[in-house]
C-alpha positions in Angstrom: 0.0 -0.3 -0.1 1.6 3.6 -0.8 1.2 5.7 2.4 1.2 8.7 0.2 -2.1 7.7 -1.3 -3.7 6.0 2.3 -3.7 9.4 3.6 -5.0 11.1 0.9 -8.0 8.9 0.9 -8.3 9.4 4.4 -8.2 13.0 4.4 -10.3 13.4 1.1 -12.9 15.5 2.4 -10.5 17.6 4.0 -8.5 18.0 0.8 -11.8 19.1 -0.9 -13.0 21.3 1.1 -9.4 23.7 0.6 -10.2 22.9 -2.7 -13.0 24.1 -3.0 -11.8 27.1 -1.1 -9.1 27.8 -3.8 -11.5 27.4 -6.4 -13.9 30.6 -5.1 -10.9 32.4 -4.4 -9.6 32.0 -8.0 -12.9 32.8 -9.4 -13.0 36.0 -7.3 -9.5 36.7 -8.3 -10.2 36.6 -12.1 -13.2 38.7 -11.5 -11.3 41.4 -9.7 -7.5 41.6 -9.7 -7.7 43.6 -6.1 -9.3 40.7 -4.8 -5.8 39.0 -4.6 -3.9 41.9 -3.0 -2.0 41.3 0.3 -3.6 43.6 2.1 -6.8 41.5 1.3 -5.9 38.4 1.9 -4.6 39.7 5.6 -8.5 41.0 6.1 -9.8 37.6 4.9 -7.5 35.5 7.2 -8.7 37.9 10.1 -12.5 37.3 9.0 -11.9 34.1 8.9 -10.3 33.1 12.4 -13.3 35.0 13.8 -15.2 31.9 12.4 -12.3 29.6 13.0 -12.4 30.6 16.8 -16.6 29.9 17.0 -16.2 26.7 15.0 -13.6 25.5 16.9 -15.5 24.0 20.0 -18.3 23.7 18.1 -16.1 21.2 16.2 -15.7 19.4 19.3 -19.2 19.3 20.3 -20.2 18.1 16.5 -17.2 15.4 16.9 -18.8 14.1 19.7 -22.2 14.0 18.7 -23.7 17.2 20.3 -24.7 21.0 19.1 -24.0 24.0 20.6 -26.5 26.9 20.1 -25.6 29.1 22.8 -22.0 30.4 20.7 -23.2 33.7 19.4 -24.1 34.5 23.1 -20.9 33.3 24.5 -19.3 35.4 22.2 -21.1 38.5 23.2 -20.4 38.0 26.9 -16.8 37.6 25.9 -16.4 41.1 24.5 -19.2 42.5 26.8 -17.7 40.9 30.5 -14.1 41.7 29.5 -15.3 45.4 28.9 -16.8 45.6 31.9 -13.7 44.1 34.1 -11.2 46.3 32.0 -13.4 49.2 33.2 -13.5 48.7 36.7 -10.0 48.4 37.2 -9.0 45.0 35.8 -6.2 44.2 34.4 -6.6 43.2 30.1 -4.8 39.6 30.5 -6.4 38.8 34.3 -9.7 39.5 32.3 -9.3 37.5 29.2 -7.9 34.7 31.8 -11.2 35.1 33.7 -13.9 35.7 31.4 -12.6 32.4 29.3 -12.4 30.5 32.7 -16.5 31.9 33.1 -17.1 31.0 29.4 -16.1 27.3 30.1 -18.0 27.6 33.3 -21.0 28.0 31.0 -20.0 25.4 28.8 -19.8 23.1 31.7 -24.1 24.2 32.8 -24.4 22.7 29.1 -22.6 19.9 29.3 -24.0 18.6 32.5 -27.8 19.4 31.1 -26.9 17.1 28.2 -25.1 14.6 29.8 -26.5 13.9 32.8 -29.9 15.6 32.5 -30.3 14.4 29.8 -32.1 17.6 27.8 -32.0 17.4 24.6 -28.6 19.6 23.3 -30.6 22.3 21.1 -32.6 23.2 23.9 -30.1 23.0 26.6 -28.2 25.3 25.2 -30.7 27.7 23.7 -32.2 28.0 27.4 -28.6 28.3 28.4 -27.6 31.1 25.8 -31.3 32.9 26.7 -29.9 32.8 30.3 -26.2 34.6 29.3 -28.6 37.3 27.0 -30.3 38.3 30.1 -27.6 38.5 32.3 -25.8 41.1 29.6 -29.0 42.9 30.1 -29.2 43.1 33.8 -25.9 44.6 34.1 -26.7 47.3 32.4 -24.5 46.5 29.3 -26.9 47.8 25.8 -26.6 51.4 24.7 -26.4 52.2 21.0 -22.6 52.5 20.5 -21.9 49.3 22.4 -19.4 49.3 24.9 -15.1 50.4 24.1 -12.9 46.9 24.1 -9.9 47.0 26.0 -6.6 47.2 24.5 -5.3 44.1 24.7 -8.2 42.7 22.6 -7.6 45.2 20.0 -3.9 44.4 19.7 -4.4 40.7 19.2 -7.3 41.1 17.2 -5.6 44.8 14.5 -1.5 44.2 15.0 0.9 42.7 12.8 3.9 40.5 13.3 5.4 41.4 10.4 2.7 41.1 7.1 1.0 38.4 9.0 -2.0 39.5 11.5 -1.3 38.3 14.8 -5.2 37.0 15.4 -4.0 34.5 12.3 -1.0 33.4 14.5 -3.3 32.9 17.3 -5.4 31.2 15.5 -3.2 29.0 13.6 -1.6 27.8 17.0 -5.4 27.0 18.3 -5.4 24.9 15.1 -2.7 23.1 16.3 -3.4 22.3 19.5 -6.7 21.1 18.2 -5.3 18.6 15.7 -2.7 17.4 18.1 -5.7 16.9 20.7 -7.6 15.0 18.2 -5.3 13.0 16.3 -3.0 12.2 19.1 -4.7 12.3 21.9 -6.7 9.5 24.1 -9.7 12.3 24.7 -9.4 12.8 21.2 -9.9 9.4 20.6 -12.9 9.3 23.0 -14.0 12.0 20.9 -14.6 10.3 18.0 -15.9 7.0 19.4 -18.5 8.8 21.3 -19.6 10.8 18.2 -19.7 7.5 16.3 -21.6 5.2 18.7 -22.2 6.6 22.5 -23.0 2.9 23.4 -20.3 1.4 21.9 -18.1 3.9 23.5 -19.6 3.1 26.6 -19.0 -0.9 26.6 -15.1 0.5 25.5 -14.9 1.6 28.8 -15.7 5.5 27.4 -17.1 7.9 30.0 -19.3 9.4 27.6 -20.4 11.6 29.6 -17.6 13.3 30.7 -16.2 13.4 27.2 -19.7 15.7 26.3 -18.8 17.3 29.2 -15.6 18.4 28.4 -16.7 19.1 24.7 -19.0 21.8 25.7 -16.3 23.4 27.9 -14.0 23.4 25.4 -16.8 25.5 23.3 -18.0 27.9 26.1 -14.1 28.6 26.0 -13.5 29.0 22.0 -16.7 30.8 21.9 -15.8 33.5 24.3 -12.5 34.1 23.6 -13.8 34.4 20.1 -15.8 37.2 21.0 -13.3 39.1 22.9 -10.9 39.2 19.9 -13.7 40.2 17.4 -15.0 43.2 20.1 -10.8 44.1 19.9 -11.3 44.2 16.0 -14.6 46.1 15.7 -13.6 48.4 18.5 -16.5 48.2 21.0 -18.5 45.2 21.8 -22.4 44.8 22.3 -25.1 42.2 22.9 -25.7 41.0 19.2 -21.7 41.0 18.0 -21.8 37.4 17.8 -25.3 36.6 16.2 -23.4 36.1 12.4 -21.4 33.2 13.8 -24.3 30.7 14.8 -24.9 29.4 11.4 -21.5 30.1 10.7 -19.9 27.9 13.7 -21.7 25.1 12.0 -21.8 25.8 8.3 -17.6 26.0 8.3 -17.5 22.3 10.6 -19.7 21.0 7.4 -17.9 22.3 4.4 -14.8 20.8 6.2 -16.2 17.7 6.0 -17.4 16.7 9.5 -20.7 14.8 9.8 -23.3 16.3 11.6 -24.3 13.2 13.6 -20.5 13.0 15.1 -17.6 11.0 14.5 -16.0 11.8 11.6 -14.4 15.1 10.9 -11.3 17.2 11.8 -10.3 21.1 13.0 -8.1 21.4 9.7 -11.3 20.7 7.9 -13.0 22.7 9.8 -10.3 25.5 9.2 -11.0 25.4 5.6 -14.7 25.4 6.1 -14.0 29.0 8.3 -11.4 30.0 4.8 -14.5 28.9 2.5 -17.3 31.0 4.1 -14.9 34.0 4.4 -14.2 33.9 0.8 -17.6 33.2 -0.5 -18.9 36.6 1.7 -16.1 38.7 0.6 -17.1 37.8 -2.9 -20.8 38.9 -2.3 -20.3 42.7 -3.0 -18.6 42.0 -6.3 -21.8 39.8 -7.6 -24.2 42.1 -6.0 -25.5 40.2 -3.4 -26.1 40.8 -0.2 -25.8 39.1 3.6 -29.3 37.3 2.9 -27.9 35.5 0.3 -25.1 34.3 2.5 -27.7 33.1 5.1 -29.3 31.4 2.5 -26.1 29.2 1.1 -25.7 28.7 5.3 -29.1 27.1 5.7 -28.5 25.1 2.6 -25.2 23.9 3.7 -26.5 22.7 6.7 -29.2 21.1 5.6 -27.3 19.2 3.1 -25.0 18.1 5.6 -27.9 16.4 7.8 -28.9 15.0 4.4 -25.5 13.3 3.5 -24.7 12.5 7.1 -28.2 10.6 7.6 -27.5 8.9 4.7 -23.6 8.2 5.4 -25.5 6.6 8.7 -28.6 4.9 6.9 -25.7 3.5 4.4 -23.5 2.4 7.2 -26.1 0.3 9.5 -27.5 -1.2 6.3 -23.8 -2.9 5.6 -23.6 -4.1 9.3 -26.6 -5.5 8.9 -25.4 -7.1 5.8 -23.0 -8.7 7.2 -20.5 -6.5 5.6 -17.4 -4.8 7.3 -16.8 -0.7 7.1 -13.9 0.6 8.0 -14.1 3.7 10.8 -14.5 7.0 8.8 -11.7 7.8 11.1 -8.5 6.0 12.8 -8.9 7.3 16.1 -12.1 5.5 16.5 -10.4 2.4 16.9 -8.1 2.6 19.9 -10.0 4.6 22.5 -7.7 3.2 25.5 
C-alpha cells in the first residue's frame, strides 16, 4: 500500500474543502484582480479567524455527537464581560483569562444538562444562551454605540507580526493544538468514539458523559475568546456581536467534511470551511449580492450536511445488518484506550 495515497484517501473531505476554497478564491481573483492583494488576503485571514474560533468548540461538540447553539451569546459575553471588568480596573490579561474561564463554566452547564440531565442539546444550549443574554442585559451593557473594547483585545485583533496578522497566528496555534488533541491524545480518540456510537463507546470503557462535558466546556471557552478578539477588531462590543456566527460556526464544520451526526471530521477541515465561507462572503459584493444570500447558503449547507450524514449513517447500518465490514471514518475511532 502507498502511504501517501492512504493518507490522501483518509483526508479526502478535508482536501476537497481546501480545493473548494481555492476555486472560489480563483473565481473572485479573475473577476477582480485586487481580490488577491496582500492587504485583502490579510483581511480574509482576520475574518476567517473569527469563524474559526467560534467553530473550534463547535467542531469538538459535533464530533462527540452534540450541538452548541449558545455560541453567539458566549461570544457577546466574552466581549461585554471583559469590557465591564477592565472598565472597573481589572488588568487586560487577567480579564481575558477570567472571562475565558467563565465561558468554560457556562459550557460546563451546557455539558451537565446534556450529559447528566439528558436535555436535548438544542434545548439546553438555547436555554443557556438565553440566560447569558438575560445576564448581559441585567448588568446594563446595552447601549446604542456599544462598549469600548480593552486595548489588549484590539492588539490581538489588529496588530501584525511582519505581514501576518497576530490573530491569524493565534488561530494557527489553536488549530495545531486542536489537531494534536484530536489525532494524538486519548481524549481525541474518545471524542470520535462517542460521536460514532455512545453505546459502543460506553462498552469500550469510555466515560461518554465526561467526554461530552469536556467538549462543551472547550466550546464555551473558545467561543468566549472569539468574542474577545472580535470585539477588539470592531473596537466596541454589544449584545448582538456574535449573531452572525451561529450558522457560520456550524456551516464551517460541515463544509470542512465533518458529519453533523458526529464521529467523523477534523478541525483542519473546519479551518478550510472557515476560509471557504470567508472567501464566499467577500465575493458577495463582487456579484451584487448581500448578506441575506449568504444566510441562504448557510442554510443550504447545513441541510445538505444533515442529509448526507443521515444517508451515510443509514448506509453504514445497512452494511452492518448485511454482515459487511466497514472501515471506521477516522482511524482515531479504533482505539479508545
